[in-house]
TORPA-4810 file (N, C-alpha, C, O; in nm, 3 decimals):
<nodes>
NODE_1_2.823_2.789_3.764_2.847_2.937_3.707_2.969_2.980_3.772_2.992_2.967_3.893_X
NODE_2_3.088_3.059_3.637_3.159_3.141_3.727_3.239_3.211_3.617_3.277_3.163_3.510_X
NODE_3_3.258_3.340_3.668_3.305_3.429_3.595_3.464_3.509_3.629_3.496_3.536_3.745_X
NODE_4_3.536_3.534_3.535_3.666_3.627_3.579_3.685_3.721_3.537_3.703_3.741_3.417_X
NODE_5_3.686_3.796_3.616_3.664_3.967_3.679_3.797_4.010_3.674_3.893_3.940_3.703_X
NODE_6_3.802_4.199_3.615_3.914_4.229_3.624_3.891_4.350_3.798_3.803_4.425_3.841_X
NODE_7_3.965_4.325_3.822_3.982_4.488_3.938_4.123_4.493_4.037_4.179_4.406_4.104_X
NODE_8_4.152_4.637_4.013_4.264_4.647_4.071_4.398_4.614_3.992_4.496_4.596_4.065_X
NODE_9_4.414_4.604_3.882_4.498_4.561_3.819_4.512_4.411_3.820_4.625_4.374_3.786_X
NODE_10_4.402_4.286_3.860_4.438_4.164_3.929_4.303_4.105_3.819_4.203_4.161_3.776_X
NODE_11_4.354_3.979_3.803_4.196_3.929_3.727_4.186_3.797_3.820_4.293_3.739_3.840_X
NODE_12_4.065_3.739_3.881_3.998_3.701_3.949_3.893_3.583_3.932_3.788_3.609_3.874_X
NODE_13_3.923_3.412_3.996_3.772_3.385_3.894_3.710_3.358_4.003_3.765_3.283_4.084_X
NODE_14_3.574_3.417_4.032_3.459_3.350_4.066_3.345_3.325_4.050_3.272_3.355_3.955_X
NODE_15_3.317_3.252_4.168_3.193_3.158_4.222_3.075_3.241_4.262_3.095_3.337_4.336_X
NODE_16_2.930_3.207_4.213_2.851_3.253_4.360_2.885_3.211_4.494_2.937_3.103_4.525_X
NODE_17_2.854_3.295_4.565_2.892_3.249_4.732_3.021_3.272_4.763_3.036_3.301_4.882_X
NODE_18_3.147_3.268_4.682_3.296_3.317_4.680_3.294_3.395_4.773_3.191_3.460_4.789_X
NODE_19_3.420_3.418_4.874_3.463_3.498_4.905_3.581_3.538_4.901_3.651_3.450_4.951_X
NODE_20_3.684_3.684_4.846_3.773_3.693_4.824_3.839_3.820_4.882_3.785_3.916_4.937_X
NODE_21_3.938_3.801_4.864_3.971_3.997_4.902_4.054_4.024_4.828_4.158_3.962_4.807_X
NODE_22_3.998_4.167_4.754_4.074_4.234_4.639_4.074_4.337_4.639_3.960_4.381_4.649_X
NODE_23_4.169_4.432_4.632_4.264_4.596_4.594_4.156_4.675_4.671_4.041_4.635_4.657_X
NODE_24_4.181_4.794_4.761_4.068_4.836_4.891_3.996_4.929_4.776_4.055_4.999_4.693_X
NODE_25_3.842_4.911_4.793_3.727_4.973_4.742_3.686_5.070_4.792_3.721_5.096_4.907_X
NODE_26_3.586_5.167_4.712_3.518_5.267_4.778_3.340_5.196_4.806_3.249_5.180_4.724_X
NODE_27_3.344_5.172_4.926_3.220_5.159_5.018_3.171_5.098_5.132_3.220_4.991_5.169_X
NODE_28_3.091_5.146_5.187_3.068_5.099_5.307_3.046_4.990_5.321_3.037_4.931_5.213_X
NODE_29_3.028_4.915_5.429_3.049_4.711_5.500_2.891_4.740_5.459_2.827_4.839_5.496_X
NODE_30_2.832_4.616_5.362_2.755_4.558_5.383_2.677_4.618_5.236_2.570_4.564_5.209_X
NODE_31_2.724_4.722_5.146_2.654_4.779_5.041_2.684_4.684_4.940_2.783_4.626_4.985_X
NODE_32_2.657_4.636_4.835_2.602_4.573_4.709_2.715_4.700_4.626_2.711_4.823_4.639_X
NODE_33_2.821_4.607_4.531_2.924_4.713_4.460_2.903_4.599_4.317_2.845_4.494_4.343_X
NODE_34_2.939_4.616_4.202_2.911_4.579_4.119_3.030_4.596_4.036_3.088_4.705_4.041_X
NODE_35_3.085_4.479_3.939_3.207_4.472_3.914_3.158_4.426_3.760_3.107_4.316_3.740_X
NODE_36_3.188_4.550_3.627_3.128_4.526_3.493_3.219_4.522_3.387_3.195_4.539_3.268_X
NODE_37_3.384_4.483_3.468_3.554_4.444_3.372_3.479_4.296_3.401_3.517_4.234_3.500_X
NODE_38_3.388_4.243_3.327_3.434_4.078_3.314_3.447_4.069_3.212_3.387_4.125_3.120_X
NODE_39_3.567_3.961_3.208_3.644_3.886_3.077_3.583_3.793_3.046_3.565_3.801_2.925_X
NODE_40_3.531_3.693_3.091_3.478_3.540_3.104_3.354_3.539_3.197_3.343_3.572_3.315_X
NODE_41_3.227_3.475_3.072_3.189_3.399_3.182_3.121_3.292_3.104_3.122_3.278_2.982_X
NODE_42_3.041_3.197_3.224_3.029_3.064_3.182_3.051_2.949_3.276_3.131_2.944_3.370_X
NODE_43_2.945_2.834_3.225_2.991_2.704_3.261_2.981_2.616_3.171_2.905_2.634_3.076_X
NODE_44_3.053_2.510_3.184_3.109_2.374_3.090_3.165_2.443_2.960_3.263_2.514_2.935_X
NODE_45_3.022_2.372_2.860_3.137_2.436_2.743_3.039_2.574_2.667_3.066_2.618_2.556_X
NODE_46_2.948_2.615_2.735_2.846_2.762_2.741_2.959_2.863_2.800_2.952_2.891_2.920_X
NODE_47_3.043_2.909_2.734_3.137_2.966_2.750_3.117_3.110_2.707_3.100_3.095_2.586_X
NODE_48_3.108_3.280_2.737_3.146_3.334_2.673_3.274_3.455_2.709_3.286_3.536_2.801_X
NODE_49_3.350_3.425_2.603_3.482_3.526_2.623_3.484_3.690_2.570_3.456_3.718_2.453_X
NODE_50_3.512_3.769_2.647_3.501_3.922_2.616_3.627_3.953_2.493_3.709_3.877_2.441_X
NODE_51_3.608_4.053_2.483_3.707_4.108_2.371_3.724_4.298_2.357_3.713_4.373_2.260_X
NODE_52_3.751_4.320_2.476_3.817_4.261_2.581_3.713_4.251_2.683_3.741_4.177_2.777_X
NODE_53_3.636_4.289_2.685_3.497_4.256_2.808_3.397_4.205_2.751_3.370_4.234_2.635_X
NODE_54_3.305_4.097_2.846_3.168_4.058_2.789_3.095_4.181_2.796_3.074_4.260_2.888_X
NODE_55_3.057_4.174_2.650_2.907_4.289_2.672_2.805_4.250_2.798_2.794_4.135_2.842_X
NODE_56_2.718_4.390_2.857_2.601_4.309_2.921_2.648_4.215_3.057_2.553_4.190_3.130_X
NODE_57_2.759_4.168_3.095_2.777_4.107_3.180_2.815_4.168_3.314_2.893_4.261_3.292_X
NODE_58_2.794_4.155_3.434_2.815_4.213_3.540_2.840_4.095_3.643_2.803_3.979_3.628_X
NODE_59_2.935_4.166_3.786_2.968_4.053_3.885_2.876_4.130_4.002_2.930_4.235_4.035_X
NODE_60_2.756_4.104_4.069_2.742_4.189_4.197_2.813_4.120_4.367_2.786_4.009_4.410_X
NODE_61_2.867_4.179_4.407_2.951_4.172_4.516_2.884_4.240_4.676_2.803_4.330_4.655_X
NODE_62_2.906_4.210_4.818_2.855_4.279_4.903_2.992_4.282_4.986_3.068_4.187_5.004_X
NODE_63_3.007_4.412_5.031_3.104_4.460_5.097_3.125_4.386_5.224_3.044_4.422_5.310_X
NODE_64_3.231_4.268_5.276_3.219_4.236_5.374_3.306_4.288_5.506_3.274_4.263_5.622_X
NODE_65_3.402_4.352_5.474_3.516_4.407_5.526_3.628_4.495_5.479_3.648_4.494_5.357_X
NODE_66_3.704_4.570_5.552_3.826_4.687_5.509_3.895_4.665_5.569_3.862_4.688_5.685_X
NODE_67_4.017_4.615_5.553_4.162_4.575_5.652_4.272_4.593_5.550_4.277_4.619_5.430_X
NODE_68_4.371_4.565_5.661_4.496_4.577_5.601_4.565_4.418_5.618_4.534_4.361_5.723_X
NODE_69_4.663_4.337_5.516_4.699_4.228_5.556_4.856_4.261_5.617_4.916_4.352_5.675_X
NODE_70_4.878_4.137_5.571_5.017_4.135_5.691_5.124_4.205_5.656_5.144_4.260_5.547_X
NODE_71_5.205_4.203_5.766_5.306_4.323_5.723_5.404_4.260_5.625_5.386_4.139_5.616_X
NODE_72_5.487_4.300_5.562_5.567_4.259_5.443_5.674_4.312_5.453_5.673_4.421_5.396_X
NODE_73_5.790_4.281_5.509_5.927_4.317_5.534_6.042_4.357_5.440_6.070_4.266_5.361_X
NODE_74_6.084_4.418_5.432_6.179_4.496_5.293_6.317_4.481_5.310_6.352_4.595_5.342_X
NODE_75_6.451_4.386_5.308_6.555_4.432_5.374_6.657_4.405_5.264_6.655_4.307_5.188_X
NODE_76_6.746_4.503_5.265_6.838_4.570_5.147_6.961_4.535_5.254_6.977_4.600_5.358_X
NODE_77_7.016_4.462_5.229_7.135_4.482_5.309_7.291_4.463_5.175_7.261_4.396_5.076_X
NODE_78_7.436_4.519_5.178_7.545_4.452_5.139_7.644_4.416_5.272_7.617_4.462_5.383_X
NODE_79_7.729_4.351_5.255_7.784_4.291_5.322_7.944_4.373_5.335_7.996_4.425_5.236_X
NODE_80_7.991_4.374_5.434_8.111_4.443_5.484_8.125_4.617_5.428_8.228_4.681_5.405_X
NODE_81_7.974_4.664_5.417_7.978_4.791_5.340_7.945_4.913_5.450_7.973_5.033_5.439_X
NODE_82_7.865_4.834_5.579_7.791_4.882_5.689_7.665_5.004_5.587_7.656_5.127_5.584_X
NODE_83_7.602_4.915_5.533_7.503_4.922_5.485_7.355_4.783_5.470_7.355_4.673_5.415_X
NODE_84_7.215_4.877_5.569_7.111_4.775_5.633_7.002_4.874_5.603_6.973_4.982_5.655_X
NODE_85_6.942_4.797_5.491_6.801_4.894_5.535_6.685_4.805_5.562_6.661_4.699_5.504_X
NODE_86_6.611_4.866_5.666_6.462_4.776_5.659_6.380_4.880_5.648_6.396_4.990_5.701_X
NODE_87_6.235_4.822_5.533_6.161_4.882_5.552_5.967_4.758_5.550_5.946_4.643_5.510_X
NODE_88_5.889_4.846_5.604_5.774_4.768_5.577_5.644_4.793_5.553_5.584_4.897_5.579_X
NODE_89_5.600_4.687_5.498_5.432_4.765_5.420_5.341_4.639_5.467_5.373_4.528_5.508_X
NODE_90_5.194_4.711_5.443_5.126_4.637_5.463_4.995_4.682_5.377_4.937_4.789_5.396_X
NODE_91_4.953_4.577_5.271_4.847_4.688_5.203_4.720_4.682_5.257_4.701_4.641_5.372_X
NODE_92_4.634_4.719_5.187_4.500_4.720_5.201_4.454_4.674_5.145_4.492_4.676_5.028_X
NODE_93_4.318_4.584_5.185_4.224_4.490_5.102_4.066_4.556_5.135_4.039_4.655_5.202_X
NODE_94_3.969_4.458_5.060_3.849_4.518_5.065_3.774_4.327_5.047_3.771_4.276_4.935_X
NODE_95_3.723_4.251_5.167_3.677_4.177_5.132_3.541_4.160_5.058_3.457_4.249_5.071_X
NODE_96_3.511_4.041_4.972_3.409_4.058_4.924_3.338_3.943_4.927_3.409_3.843_4.929_X
NODE_97_3.189_3.920_4.928_3.128_3.823_4.902_3.050_3.812_4.751_2.941_3.868_4.745_X
NODE_98_3.091_3.753_4.648_2.978_3.747_4.532_2.887_3.712_4.595_2.893_3.636_4.692_X
NODE_99_2.732_3.792_4.524_2.610_3.729_4.521_2.555_3.669_4.398_2.509_3.556_4.384_X
NODE_100_2.566_3.769_4.309_2.525_3.642_4.174_2.630_3.748_4.040_2.685_3.857_4.025_X
NODE_101_2.600_3.615_3.970_2.659_3.658_3.840_2.547_3.713_3.685_2.472_3.646_3.613_X
NODE_102_2.566_3.793_3.684_2.455_3.823_3.528_2.548_3.818_3.403_2.644_3.889_3.373_X
NODE_103_2.478_3.688_3.325_2.547_3.698_3.185_2.421_3.746_3.109_2.300_3.738_3.134_X
NODE_104_2.515_3.816_2.976_2.410_3.915_2.921_2.356_3.793_2.805_2.265_3.819_2.726_X
</nodes>
């Protein structure tokens, strides 16, 4: 069984036992969190699609770690104008492991 959840402004297709990195969430390492914004849940031909969310469906996950992603370098340069600007960014993330998918 799989589900499509929405968190951090993005959508993720998840299955039980899968690990993924999502936008930073509040919660200690080892705690269980619940994603209630489930857009679709099902398997094979038994699929439920929400409008916009599936009523009563949720996905339970365990927080594995908090961290920061790789550095992304932003470079702005105008040739022959003596203009050069560099900037870096590291996005925070939370790694979660999907424990179970509950469908209504």
